[in-house]
C-alpha positions as CSV (number, residue, x, y, z in Angstrom):
1,X,-15.1,44.6,-33.4
2,X,-17.4,47.5,-32.8
3,X,-16.6,47.2,-29.1
4,X,-18.5,43.9,-28.9
5,X,-17.2,41.0,-26.8
6,X,-16.1,38.1,-29.0
7,X,-17.4,34.7,-27.8
8,X,-14.3,32.6,-28.4
9,X,-16.1,29.4,-27.6
10,X,-18.8,30.0,-30.2
11,X,-16.2,31.1,-32.7
12,X,-14.3,27.9,-32.2
13,X,-17.4,25.8,-32.3
14,X,-18.5,27.4,-35.6
15,X,-15.1,27.1,-37.3
16,X,-14.7,23.4,-36.3
17,X,-18.3,22.7,-37.4
18,X,-17.4,24.1,-40.9
19,X,-14.2,22.0,-41.1
20,X,-11.6,24.0,-39.3
21,X,-9.6,27.1,-40.0
22,X,-7.9,25.9,-43.2
23,X,-11.2,24.8,-44.7
24,X,-12.8,28.2,-43.8
25,X,-10.0,30.0,-45.5
26,X,-9.9,27.8,-48.6
27,X,-13.6,27.9,-49.1
28,X,-14.0,31.5,-48.0
29,X,-16.7,30.7,-45.5
30,X,-16.1,33.7,-43.2
31,X,-19.6,35.1,-44.0
32,X,-21.1,32.0,-42.5
33,X,-19.1,32.4,-39.4
34,X,-20.1,36.1,-39.0
35,X,-23.8,35.1,-39.5
36,X,-23.4,32.4,-36.9
37,X,-22.0,34.9,-34.4
38,X,-24.8,37.4,-35.2
39,X,-22.4,40.1,-36.3
40,X,-23.9,42.9,-38.4
41,X,-23.0,42.8,-42.0
42,X,-22.0,46.4,-41.8
43,X,-18.7,45.4,-40.1
44,X,-16.6,45.2,-43.3
45,X,-13.5,44.0,-41.4
46,X,-15.3,41.2,-39.6
47,X,-13.7,38.3,-41.6
48,X,-10.2,39.7,-41.2
49,X,-10.7,40.4,-37.5
50,X,-12.2,36.9,-36.8
51,X,-9.4,35.2,-38.7
52,X,-6.7,37.1,-36.8
53,X,-8.3,36.5,-33.4
54,X,-8.9,32.8,-34.2
55,X,-5.2,32.4,-35.2
56,X,-4.0,34.2,-32.1
57,X,-6.2,32.5,-29.5
58,X,-7.7,29.3,-30.9
59,X,-5.7,27.8,-33.8
60,X,-3.1,26.1,-31.6
61,X,-5.9,24.6,-29.6
62,X,-7.7,23.4,-32.7
63,X,-4.5,21.8,-33.9
64,X,-3.9,20.0,-30.6
65,X,-7.5,18.9,-30.2
66,X,-7.9,17.7,-33.8
67,X,-4.4,16.1,-33.9
68,X,-3.1,18.4,-36.7
69,X,0.5,19.6,-37.1
């Protein structure tokens, strides 16, 4: 994202704090996540990019940690 380093720990923390990935998707809370990561609102693809990166690197961890299937 605009050649910035994505803090995966902070992304995970924010998503879990808001109820997990499924909750974020259902309630469309990606704007809250982008604000929490201090990403500029000018990055229009931020929500899509964060979602794909979360699913790729962190969703399996969230499922294992939270006991989800």
